[in-house]
N, CA and C atoms as a LAMMPS dump frame, in Angstrom:
ITEM: TIMESTEP
0
ITEM: NUMBER OF ATOMS
567
ITEM: BOX BOUNDS ff ff ff
-5.0000000000000000e+02 5.0000000000000000e+02
-5.0000000000000000e+02 5.0000000000000000e+02
-5.0000000000000000e+02 5.0000000000000000e+02
ITEM: ATOMS id mol type element x y z
1 1 1 N 327.635 -73.955 16.765
2 1 2 C 326.533 -73.998 15.847
3 1 3 C 326.751 -75.165 14.89
4 2 1 N 325.722 -75.914 14.623
5 2 2 C 325.794 -77.042 13.699
6 2 3 C 325.495 -76.561 12.291
7 3 1 N 326.347 -76.925 11.353
8 3 2 C 326.132 -76.707 9.931
9 3 3 C 325.931 -78.074 9.324
10 4 1 N 324.696 -78.404 8.941
11 4 2 C 324.361 -79.739 8.448
12 4 3 C 324.418 -79.745 6.923
13 5 1 N 325.258 -80.631 6.373
14 5 2 C 325.436 -80.71 4.924
15 5 3 C 325.505 -82.164 4.485
16 6 1 N 325.245 -82.383 3.19
17 6 2 C 325.526 -83.678 2.583
18 6 3 C 327.028 -83.742 2.322
19 7 1 N 327.546 -84.909 2.02
20 7 2 C 328.974 -85.015 1.749
21 7 3 C 329.36 -84.485 0.375
22 8 1 N 328.357 -84.157 -0.43
23 8 2 C 328.638 -83.508 -1.707
24 8 3 C 327.409 -82.737 -2.167
25 9 1 N 327.68 -81.67 -2.934
26 9 2 C 326.592 -80.917 -3.546
27 9 3 C 326.174 -79.657 -2.83
28 10 1 N 326.957 -79.191 -1.85
29 10 2 C 326.615 -77.967 -1.111
30 10 3 C 326.984 -76.761 -1.969
31 11 1 N 326.109 -75.787 -2.05
32 11 2 C 326.472 -74.536 -2.73
33 11 3 C 327.512 -73.833 -1.857
34 12 1 N 328.727 -73.69 -2.383
35 12 2 C 329.855 -73.228 -1.584
36 12 3 C 329.601 -71.895 -0.893
37 13 1 N 329.084 -70.917 -1.597
38 13 2 C 328.882 -69.602 -0.975
39 13 3 C 327.881 -69.679 0.169
40 14 1 N 326.915 -70.586 0.075
41 14 2 C 325.879 -70.718 1.105
42 14 3 C 326.367 -71.487 2.328
43 15 1 N 327.535 -72.069 2.231
44 15 2 C 328.197 -72.679 3.383
45 15 3 C 329.292 -71.757 3.905
46 16 1 N 330.168 -71.329 3.026
47 16 2 C 331.358 -70.575 3.436
48 16 3 C 331.015 -69.206 4.035
49 17 1 N 330.113 -68.475 3.427
50 17 2 C 329.806 -67.131 3.949
51 17 3 C 329.104 -67.17 5.304
52 18 1 N 328.105 -68.028 5.521
53 18 2 C 327.538 -68.12 6.866
54 18 3 C 328.551 -68.607 7.914
55 19 1 N 329.439 -69.53 7.535
56 19 2 C 330.472 -69.979 8.474
57 19 3 C 331.378 -68.804 8.861
58 20 1 N 331.775 -68.021 7.858
59 20 2 C 332.616 -66.846 8.14
60 20 3 C 331.89 -65.874 9.053
61 21 1 N 330.594 -65.67 8.809
62 21 2 C 329.819 -64.728 9.62
63 21 3 C 329.741 -65.18 11.072
64 22 1 N 329.49 -66.463 11.287
65 22 2 C 329.421 -67.001 12.655
66 22 3 C 330.776 -66.863 13.336
67 23 1 N 331.827 -67.239 12.629
68 23 2 C 333.169 -67.161 13.212
69 23 3 C 333.602 -65.729 13.456
70 24 1 N 333.26 -64.814 12.544
71 24 2 C 333.618 -63.403 12.718
72 24 3 C 332.924 -62.809 13.933
73 25 1 N 331.754 -63.359 14.27
74 25 2 C 331.017 -62.889 15.44
75 25 3 C 331.473 -63.598 16.713
76 26 1 N 332.47 -64.474 16.598
77 26 2 C 333.014 -65.159 17.768
78 26 3 C 332.412 -66.515 18.041
79 27 1 N 331.553 -67.004 17.167
80 27 2 C 330.928 -68.308 17.355
81 27 3 C 331.75 -69.426 16.754
82 28 1 N 331.324 -70.643 17.019
83 28 2 C 331.971 -71.826 16.463
84 28 3 C 331.024 -72.475 15.471
85 29 1 N 331.577 -72.933 14.366
86 29 2 C 330.788 -73.611 13.341
87 29 3 C 331.311 -75.025 13.187
88 30 1 N 330.456 -76.016 13.434
89 30 2 C 330.845 -77.419 13.306
90 30 3 C 330.118 -78.029 12.121
91 31 1 N 330.886 -78.584 11.191
92 31 2 C 330.327 -79.181 9.984
93 31 3 C 329.933 -80.623 10.268
94 32 1 N 328.645 -80.913 10.086
95 32 2 C 328.088 -82.251 10.315
96 32 3 C 327.587 -82.778 8.973
97 33 1 N 327.983 -83.997 8.639
98 33 2 C 327.576 -84.626 7.382
99 33 3 C 327.25 -86.089 7.651
100 34 1 N 326.555 -86.736 6.734
101 34 2 C 326.209 -88.138 6.955
102 34 3 C 327.415 -89.05 7.188
103 35 1 N 328.491 -88.837 6.433
104 35 2 C 329.664 -89.696 6.525
105 35 3 C 330.876 -88.879 6.976
106 36 1 N 331.84 -89.514 7.619
107 36 2 C 333.063 -88.805 8.016
108 36 3 C 333.909 -88.464 6.791
109 37 1 N 334.898 -87.613 7.004
110 37 2 C 335.836 -87.297 5.927
111 37 3 C 335.692 -85.877 5.442
112 38 1 N 335.164 -85.743 4.231
113 38 2 C 335.096 -84.43 3.592
114 38 3 C 333.726 -84.186 2.981
115 39 1 N 333.452 -82.897 2.761
116 39 2 C 332.231 -82.474 2.065
117 39 3 C 332.657 -81.65 0.853
118 40 1 N 332.185 -82.051 -0.299
119 40 2 C 332.52 -81.385 -1.559
120 40 3 C 331.511 -80.283 -1.838
121 41 1 N 332.001 -79.055 -1.851
122 41 2 C 331.135 -77.927 -2.188
123 41 3 C 331.123 -77.731 -3.702
124 42 1 N 330.115 -77.021 -4.152
125 42 2 C 329.959 -76.734 -5.578
126 42 3 C 329.811 -75.229 -5.769
127 43 1 N 330.297 -74.771 -6.899
128 43 2 C 330.036 -73.397 -7.323
129 43 3 C 329.112 -73.532 -8.519
130 44 1 N 327.829 -73.582 -8.211
131 44 2 C 326.769 -73.928 -9.151
132 44 3 C 326.995 -75.351 -9.64
133 45 1 N 327.418 -75.56 -10.887
134 45 2 C 327.594 -76.915 -11.401
135 45 3 C 329.052 -77.381 -11.389
136 46 1 N 329.958 -76.51 -11.004
137 46 2 C 331.381 -76.847 -10.98
138 46 3 C 331.826 -77.177 -9.558
139 47 1 N 332.774 -78.109 -9.453
140 47 2 C 333.303 -78.451 -8.133
141 47 3 C 334.006 -77.239 -7.535
142 48 1 N 333.78 -77.053 -6.249
143 48 2 C 334.418 -75.982 -5.506
144 48 3 C 335.384 -76.564 -4.498
145 49 1 N 335.444 -75.955 -3.344
146 49 2 C 336.362 -76.375 -2.295
147 49 3 C 335.849 -77.618 -1.573
148 50 1 N 336.77 -78.265 -0.901
149 50 2 C 336.442 -79.406 -0.053
150 50 3 C 336.57 -78.941 1.396
151 51 1 N 335.581 -79.283 2.219
152 51 2 C 335.552 -78.885 3.625
153 51 3 C 335.657 -80.132 4.495
154 52 1 N 336.468 -80.078 5.556
155 52 2 C 336.556 -81.237 6.451
156 52 3 C 335.288 -81.375 7.288
157 53 1 N 334.815 -82.595 7.406
158 53 2 C 333.641 -82.894 8.233
159 53 3 C 334.126 -83.034 9.673
160 54 1 N 333.481 -82.305 10.58
161 54 2 C 333.837 -82.381 12
162 54 3 C 333.176 -83.565 12.692
163 55 1 N 331.921 -83.821 12.343
164 55 2 C 331.148 -84.881 12.985
165 55 3 C 330.275 -85.556 11.934
166 56 1 N 330.211 -86.869 11.983
167 56 2 C 329.381 -87.625 11.049
168 56 3 C 328.068 -88.023 11.705
169 57 1 N 326.988 -87.947 10.936
170 57 2 C 325.69 -88.394 11.447
171 57 3 C 325.736 -89.87 11.834
172 58 1 N 326.567 -90.64 11.145
173 58 2 C 326.66 -92.064 11.476
174 58 3 C 327.191 -92.283 12.891
175 59 1 N 327.831 -91.261 13.469
176 59 2 C 328.328 -91.355 14.851
177 59 3 C 327.279 -90.922 15.873
178 60 1 N 326.099 -90.51 15.394
179 60 2 C 324.994 -90.191 16.284
180 60 3 C 325.142 -88.937 17.125
181 61 1 N 325.52 -87.791 16.511
182 61 2 C 325.628 -86.571 17.318
183 61 3 C 324.273 -86.204 17.924
184 62 1 N 324.304 -85.675 19.13
185 62 2 C 323.088 -85.266 19.827
186 62 3 C 322.787 -83.811 19.457
187 63 1 N 321.651 -83.544 18.805
188 63 2 C 321.333 -82.171 18.431
189 63 3 C 321.255 -81.236 19.636
190 64 1 N 321.007 -81.781 20.823
191 64 2 C 320.942 -80.953 22.032
192 64 3 C 322.295 -80.369 22.406
193 65 1 N 323.362 -80.876 21.804
194 65 2 C 324.699 -80.36 22.082
195 65 3 C 325.012 -79.081 21.309
196 66 1 N 324.088 -78.644 20.466
197 66 2 C 324.323 -77.481 19.594
198 66 3 C 323.32 -76.373 19.894
199 67 1 N 323.805 -75.133 19.851
200 67 2 C 322.965 -73.974 20.145
201 67 3 C 322.029 -73.607 19.006
202 68 1 N 322.459 -73.867 17.757
203 68 2 C 321.698 -73.432 16.594
204 68 3 C 322.05 -74.332 15.413
205 69 1 N 321.243 -74.242 14.369
206 69 2 C 321.424 -75.072 13.183
207 69 3 C 321.375 -74.206 11.934
208 70 1 N 322.37 -74.376 11.068
209 70 2 C 322.4 -73.698 9.772
210 70 3 C 322.316 -74.747 8.677
211 71 1 N 321.417 -74.51 7.707
212 71 2 C 321.206 -75.425 6.596
213 71 3 C 321.54 -74.718 5.285
214 72 1 N 322.727 -74.981 4.715
215 72 2 C 323.07 -74.4 3.422
216 72 3 C 322.256 -75.053 2.302
217 73 1 N 322.207 -74.377 1.179
218 73 2 C 321.449 -74.89 0.049
219 73 3 C 322.308 -75.525 -1.023
220 74 1 N 321.917 -75.205 -2.247
221 74 2 C 322.343 -75.942 -3.419
222 74 3 C 321.224 -76.933 -3.675
223 75 1 N 321.063 -77.368 -4.891
224 75 2 C 319.973 -78.296 -5.189
225 75 3 C 320.264 -79.688 -4.619
226 76 1 N 321.457 -80.21 -4.863
227 76 2 C 321.778 -81.588 -4.484
228 76 3 C 321.892 -81.768 -2.975
229 77 1 N 322.437 -80.771 -2.274
230 77 2 C 322.679 -80.896 -0.838
231 77 3 C 321.402 -81.226 -0.053
232 78 1 N 320.387 -80.364 -0.063
233 78 2 C 319.194 -80.704 0.717
234 78 3 C 318.416 -81.876 0.144
235 79 1 N 318.532 -82.101 -1.179
236 79 2 C 317.835 -83.238 -1.763
237 79 3 C 318.416 -84.54 -1.22
238 80 1 N 319.732 -84.61 -1.101
239 80 2 C 320.354 -85.804 -0.522
240 80 3 C 319.999 -85.942 0.959
241 81 1 N 320.078 -84.828 1.681
242 81 2 C 319.828 -84.891 3.129
243 81 3 C 318.391 -85.265 3.463
244 82 1 N 317.431 -84.84 2.646
245 82 2 C 316.035 -85.159 2.99
246 82 3 C 315.714 -86.635 2.794
247 83 1 N 316.646 -87.355 2.158
248 83 2 C 316.487 -88.8 2.004
249 83 3 C 317.2 -89.569 3.125
250 84 1 N 317.838 -88.842 4.035
251 84 2 C 318.582 -89.448 5.134
252 84 3 C 317.784 -89.236 6.427
253 85 1 N 317.23 -90.301 6.965
254 85 2 C 316.383 -90.197 8.159
255 85 3 C 317.112 -89.546 9.332
256 86 1 N 318.423 -89.773 9.442
257 86 2 C 319.199 -89.171 10.535
258 86 3 C 319.237 -87.65 10.394
259 87 1 N 319.411 -87.171 9.181
260 87 2 C 319.451 -85.723 8.93
261 87 3 C 318.088 -85.103 9.202
262 88 1 N 317.04 -85.763 8.749
263 88 2 C 315.684 -85.248 8.963
264 88 3 C 315.368 -85.193 10.453
265 89 1 N 315.744 -86.221 11.187
266 89 2 C 315.508 -86.24 12.638
267 89 3 C 316.299 -85.136 13.332
268 90 1 N 317.517 -84.874 12.877
269 90 2 C 318.352 -83.814 13.445
270 90 3 C 317.659 -82.463 13.276
271 91 1 N 317.163 -82.204 12.079
272 91 2 C 316.449 -80.951 11.794
273 91 3 C 315.166 -80.881 12.613
274 92 1 N 314.411 -81.959 12.634
275 92 2 C 313.137 -81.991 13.36
276 92 3 C 313.342 -81.666 14.842
277 93 1 N 314.43 -82.158 15.428
278 93 2 C 314.72 -81.876 16.835
279 93 3 C 314.803 -80.365 17.066
280 94 1 N 315.555 -79.664 16.239
281 94 2 C 315.685 -78.214 16.405
282 94 3 C 314.336 -77.521 16.269
283 95 1 N 313.576 -77.904 15.276
284 95 2 C 312.289 -77.249 15.041
285 95 3 C 311.292 -77.582 16.148
286 96 1 N 311.249 -78.827 16.581
287 96 2 C 310.332 -79.213 17.653
288 96 3 C 310.668 -78.512 18.963
289 97 1 N 311.948 -78.27 19.194
290 97 2 C 312.398 -77.613 20.427
291 97 3 C 312.323 -76.092 20.34
292 98 1 N 311.987 -75.565 19.17
293 98 2 C 311.936 -74.105 19.004
294 98 3 C 313.318 -73.467 19.043
295 99 1 N 314.334 -74.237 18.68
296 99 2 C 315.705 -73.733 18.695
297 99 3 C 316.012 -73.029 17.387
298 100 1 N 317.015 -72.15 17.347
299 100 2 C 317.302 -71.348 16.158
300 100 3 C 317.743 -72.191 14.961
301 101 1 N 317.118 -71.888 13.825
302 101 2 C 317.439 -72.56 12.566
303 101 3 C 317.513 -71.508 11.473
304 102 1 N 318.536 -71.616 10.629
305 102 2 C 318.683 -70.753 9.463
306 102 3 C 318.804 -71.652 8.236
307 103 1 N 318.066 -71.329 7.166
308 103 2 C 318.08 -72.139 5.946
309 103 3 C 318.016 -71.224 4.732
310 104 1 N 318.783 -71.572 3.709
311 104 2 C 318.846 -70.737 2.51
312 104 3 C 318.668 -71.574 1.252
313 105 1 N 318.076 -70.962 0.262
314 105 2 C 317.936 -71.507 -1.085
315 105 3 C 317.013 -72.737 -1.085
316 106 1 N 317.537 -73.914 -1.43
317 106 2 C 316.745 -75.142 -1.453
318 106 3 C 316.684 -75.842 -0.088
319 107 1 N 317.418 -75.336 0.903
320 107 2 C 317.473 -75.991 2.216
321 107 3 C 316.112 -76.144 2.906
322 108 1 N 315.128 -75.269 2.661
323 108 2 C 313.823 -75.52 3.276
324 108 3 C 313.194 -76.862 2.903
325 109 1 N 313.706 -77.52 1.872
326 109 2 C 313.251 -78.886 1.582
327 109 3 C 313.415 -79.774 2.808
328 110 1 N 314.494 -79.579 3.55
329 110 2 C 314.702 -80.355 4.78
330 110 3 C 313.633 -80.046 5.816
331 111 1 N 313.241 -78.785 5.909
332 111 2 C 312.183 -78.385 6.843
333 111 3 C 310.849 -79.007 6.429
334 112 1 N 310.608 -79.055 5.123
335 112 2 C 309.393 -79.703 4.611
336 112 3 C 309.413 -81.184 4.979
337 113 1 N 310.529 -81.843 4.729
338 113 2 C 310.639 -83.28 5.012
339 113 3 C 310.474 -83.563 6.499
340 114 1 N 310.904 -82.622 7.339
341 114 2 C 310.782 -82.79 8.794
342 114 3 C 309.398 -82.385 9.298
343 115 1 N 308.479 -82.056 8.384
344 115 2 C 307.122 -81.612 8.726
345 115 3 C 307.177 -80.431 9.695
346 116 1 N 308.013 -79.446 9.35
347 116 2 C 308.247 -78.324 10.256
348 116 3 C 307.874 -76.965 9.67
349 117 1 N 307.133 -76.944 8.563
350 117 2 C 306.77 -75.645 7.979
351 117 3 C 305.284 -75.309 8.112
352 118 1 N 304.487 -76.245 8.555
353 118 2 C 303.048 -76.006 8.678
354 118 3 C 302.784 -74.771 9.526
355 119 1 N 302.085 -73.793 8.926
356 119 2 C 301.742 -72.558 9.632
357 119 3 C 302.874 -71.554 9.721
358 120 1 N 304.033 -71.86 9.146
359 120 2 C 305.197 -70.973 9.204
360 120 3 C 305.289 -70.147 7.924
361 121 1 N 305.852 -68.954 8.035
362 121 2 C 306.144 -68.122 6.878
363 121 3 C 307.644 -68.181 6.638
364 122 1 N 308.025 -68.495 5.409
365 122 2 C 309.427 -68.611 5.068
366 122 3 C 309.649 -68.309 3.602
367 123 1 N 310.89 -68.228 3.22
368 123 2 C 311.247 -68.047 1.828
369 123 3 C 312.256 -69.101 1.445
370 124 1 N 312.566 -69.172 0.179
371 124 2 C 313.508 -70.136 -0.357
372 124 3 C 313.562 -69.938 -1.858
373 125 1 N 314.309 -70.777 -2.512
374 125 2 C 314.423 -70.716 -3.963
375 125 3 C 313.024 -70.853 -4.577
376 126 1 N 312.697 -70.079 -5.609
377 126 2 C 311.329 -70.091 -6.157
378 126 3 C 310.792 -71.468 -6.537
379 127 1 N 311.634 -72.389 -7.005
380 127 2 C 311.134 -73.69 -7.457
381 127 3 C 310.622 -74.581 -6.326
382 128 1 N 310.874 -74.214 -5.062
383 128 2 C 310.37 -75.039 -3.963
384 128 3 C 309.091 -74.464 -3.354
385 129 1 N 308.541 -73.432 -3.98
386 129 2 C 307.313 -72.798 -3.485
387 129 3 C 306.202 -73.814 -3.295
388 130 1 N 305.947 -74.633 -4.3
389 130 2 C 304.857 -75.61 -4.216
390 130 3 C 305.096 -76.601 -3.086
391 131 1 N 306.343 -77.025 -2.893
392 131 2 C 306.657 -77.951 -1.803
393 131 3 C 306.335 -77.325 -0.446
394 132 1 N 306.744 -76.073 -0.273
395 132 2 C 306.476 -75.369 0.985
396 132 3 C 304.97 -75.229 1.203
397 133 1 N 304.272 -74.793 0.184
398 133 2 C 302.819 -74.593 0.31
399 133 3 C 302.084 -75.909 0.524
400 134 1 N 302.487 -76.976 -0.167
401 134 2 C 301.847 -78.283 0.03
402 134 3 C 302.087 -78.837 1.429
403 135 1 N 303.159 -78.378 2.065
404 135 2 C 303.469 -78.81 3.438
405 135 3 C 302.824 -77.895 4.474
406 136 1 N 302.01 -76.929 4.021
407 136 2 C 301.289 -76.062 4.954
408 136 3 C 301.997 -74.772 5.304
409 137 1 N 303.1 -74.478 4.637
410 137 2 C 303.822 -73.233 4.891
411 137 3 C 303.372 -72.125 3.957
412 138 1 N 303.801 -70.935 4.275
413 138 2 C 303.522 -69.764 3.443
414 138 3 C 304.869 -69.28 2.923
415 139 1 N 305.063 -69.32 1.605
416 139 2 C 306.325 -68.869 1.024
417 139 3 C 306.174 -67.43 0.563
418 140 1 N 307.097 -66.593 1.005
419 140 2 C 307.125 -65.192 0.591
420 140 3 C 308.372 -64.971 -0.255
421 141 1 N 308.319 -63.993 -1.132
422 141 2 C 309.442 -63.658 -1.986
423 141 3 C 310.162 -62.455 -1.393
424 142 1 N 310.983 -62.729 -0.373
425 142 2 C 311.711 -61.675 0.334
426 142 3 C 313.167 -62.081 0.466
427 143 1 N 314.036 -61.087 0.562
428 143 2 C 315.467 -61.313 0.713
429 143 3 C 315.769 -62.185 1.928
430 144 1 N 315.107 -61.887 3.014
431 144 2 C 315.254 -62.663 4.236
432 144 3 C 313.91 -62.638 4.955
433 145 1 N 313.572 -63.758 5.568
434 145 2 C 312.299 -63.858 6.287
435 145 3 C 312.584 -64.474 7.652
436 146 1 N 312.068 -63.836 8.692
437 146 2 C 312.206 -64.4 10.034
438 146 3 C 310.817 -64.715 10.567
439 147 1 N 310.65 -65.943 11.013
440 147 2 C 309.417 -66.403 11.636
441 147 3 C 309.821 -67.101 12.935
442 148 1 N 309.79 -66.357 14.022
443 148 2 C 310.177 -66.913 15.312
444 148 3 C 311.628 -67.366 15.311
445 149 1 N 311.848 -68.657 15.54
446 149 2 C 313.199 -69.22 15.615
447 149 3 C 313.788 -69.559 14.249
448 150 1 N 313.113 -69.206 13.166
449 150 2 C 313.511 -69.603 11.82
450 150 3 C 313.833 -68.386 10.954
451 151 1 N 315.03 -68.405 10.344
452 151 2 C 315.426 -67.393 9.363
453 151 3 C 315.68 -68.109 8.048
454 152 1 N 315.09 -67.588 6.959
455 152 2 C 315.28 -68.182 5.644
456 152 3 C 315.601 -67.099 4.622
457 153 1 N 316.275 -67.515 3.545
458 153 2 C 316.579 -66.632 2.419
459 153 3 C 316.465 -67.423 1.125
460 154 1 N 316.452 -66.659 0.003
461 154 2 C 316.173 -67.257 -1.3
462 154 3 C 317.379 -67.8 -2.049
463 155 1 N 318.523 -67.081 -1.994
464 155 2 C 319.618 -67.422 -2.909
465 155 3 C 320.925 -66.783 -2.456
466 156 1 N 322.025 -67.121 -3.137
467 156 2 C 323.309 -66.515 -2.783
468 156 3 C 323.305 -64.981 -2.854
469 157 1 N 322.492 -64.398 -3.691
470 157 2 C 322.46 -62.932 -3.759
471 157 3 C 321.935 -62.314 -2.47
472 158 1 N 321.241 -63.102 -1.663
473 158 2 C 320.684 -62.621 -0.397
474 158 3 C 321.625 -62.852 0.786
475 159 1 N 322.813 -63.392 0.542
476 159 2 C 323.697 -63.776 1.645
477 159 3 C 324.036 -62.656 2.627
478 160 1 N 324.306 -61.419 2.207
479 160 2 C 324.61 -60.393 3.211
480 160 3 C 323.469 -60.202 4.23
481 161 1 N 322.234 -60.09 3.74
482 161 2 C 321.09 -59.924 4.647
483 161 3 C 320.845 -61.198 5.447
484 162 1 N 320.989 -62.354 4.807
485 162 2 C 320.787 -63.632 5.48
486 162 3 C 321.785 -63.815 6.613
487 163 1 N 323.064 -63.572 6.342
488 163 2 C 324.096 -63.755 7.369
489 163 3 C 323.855 -62.827 8.559
490 164 1 N 323.468 -61.59 8.289
491 164 2 C 323.192 -60.654 9.387
492 164 3 C 322.011 -61.129 10.219
493 165 1 N 320.938 -61.576 9.57
494 165 2 C 319.755 -62.056 10.299
495 165 3 C 320.069 -63.342 11.06
496 166 1 N 320.875 -64.215 10.454
497 166 2 C 321.259 -65.472 11.102
498 166 3 C 322.065 -65.188 12.369
499 167 1 N 323.063 -64.324 12.283
500 167 2 C 323.888 -64.001 13.448
501 167 3 C 323.023 -63.369 14.54
502 168 1 N 322.109 -62.481 14.166
503 168 2 C 321.205 -61.872 15.152
504 168 3 C 320.354 -62.934 15.842
505 169 1 N 319.801 -63.856 15.075
506 169 2 C 318.976 -64.929 15.646
507 169 3 C 319.802 -65.809 16.576
508 170 1 N 320.96 -66.227 16.104
509 170 2 C 321.803 -67.111 16.901
510 170 3 C 322.285 -66.423 18.17
511 171 1 N 322.591 -65.128 18.083
512 171 2 C 323.092 -64.388 19.249
513 171 3 C 322.025 -64.218 20.325
514 172 1 N 320.765 -64.176 19.935
515 172 2 C 319.676 -63.952 20.882
516 172 3 C 319.186 -65.238 21.537
517 173 1 N 319.651 -66.374 21.048
518 173 2 C 319.137 -67.656 21.525
519 173 3 C 319.81 -68.087 22.82
520 174 1 N 319.066 -68.791 23.667
521 174 2 C 319.68 -69.35 24.884
522 174 3 C 320.743 -70.374 24.514
523 175 1 N 321.771 -70.454 25.322
524 175 2 C 322.837 -71.419 25.118
525 175 3 C 322.477 -72.702 25.848
526 176 1 N 322.737 -73.842 25.216
527 176 2 C 322.411 -75.138 25.825
528 176 3 C 323.061 -75.248 27.207
529 177 1 N 322.311 -75.741 28.142
530 177 2 C 322.846 -76.019 29.456
531 177 3 C 323.075 -74.811 30.346
532 178 1 N 322.453 -73.689 30.048
533 178 2 C 322.7 -72.537 30.908
534 178 3 C 321.688 -71.438 30.701
535 179 1 N 321.805 -70.396 31.512
536 179 2 C 320.879 -69.279 31.425
537 179 3 C 321.421 -68.148 30.567
538 180 1 N 322.648 -68.317 30.05
539 180 2 C 323.232 -67.283 29.21
540 180 3 C 322.564 -67.305 27.846
541 181 1 N 322.776 -66.259 27.085
542 181 2 C 322.299 -66.274 25.691
543 181 3 C 323.459 -66.623 24.791
544 182 1 N 323.149 -66.977 23.56
545 182 2 C 324.199 -67.291 22.599
546 182 3 C 325.067 -66.074 22.339
547 183 1 N 324.586 -64.896 22.678
548 183 2 C 325.406 -63.684 22.536
549 183 3 C 326.688 -63.808 23.347
550 184 1 N 326.661 -64.615 24.419
551 184 2 C 327.872 -64.855 25.188
552 184 3 C 328.918 -65.593 24.346
553 185 1 N 328.448 -66.319 23.338
554 185 2 C 329.341 -67.058 22.443
555 185 3 C 329.579 -66.31 21.147
556 186 1 N 328.818 -65.297 20.872
557 186 2 C 328.928 -64.523 19.646
558 186 3 C 329.14 -63.067 20.029
559 187 1 N 330.358 -62.709 20.467
560 187 2 C 330.61 -61.358 20.91
561 187 3 C 330.319 -60.347 19.811
562 188 1 N 329.761 -59.248 20.194
563 188 2 C 329.493 -58.17 19.26
564 188 3 C 328.307 -58.371 18.37
565 189 1 N 327.641 -59.503 18.482
566 189 2 C 326.486 -59.752 17.62
567 189 3 C 325.243 -59.169 18.231
């Protein structure tokens, strides 16, 4: 599973908890960022942990090599990524292909930038409501919202429900290059 982040500004809980959930279910989580090296997480406004970047967007990873996409939030993380054409194209590929995507907090900004919310129902941090609606989406105020291949949540307080819905979505998805489902990669999910 691809976890797409900026090299700094990721809300730590919105990265670490979904990664733990995927790994606990037997899946693999690969951290993708614009530049190689490290990604600096934040605990709100304070610096948090540093995470090693597995793959850099500058190296041109093929989104088709990944079964699913997780987009953590934080204000700075998706704001930086939506200004990176490579990140937007990566997200757009998943949405255009109808592949599983999970996004939390401010991360739907990336979906807006990829023109992927028109006609979709989703949730996110309250301050991005106008952005979602102006892009043709319907924003609901729910702990977790599933619309086809897309699972979204509002904030870190929603992480337990979000992680469960994300693992369920990822487990039900077809695995790239085969007829198996992602459940083959996420035992017990």
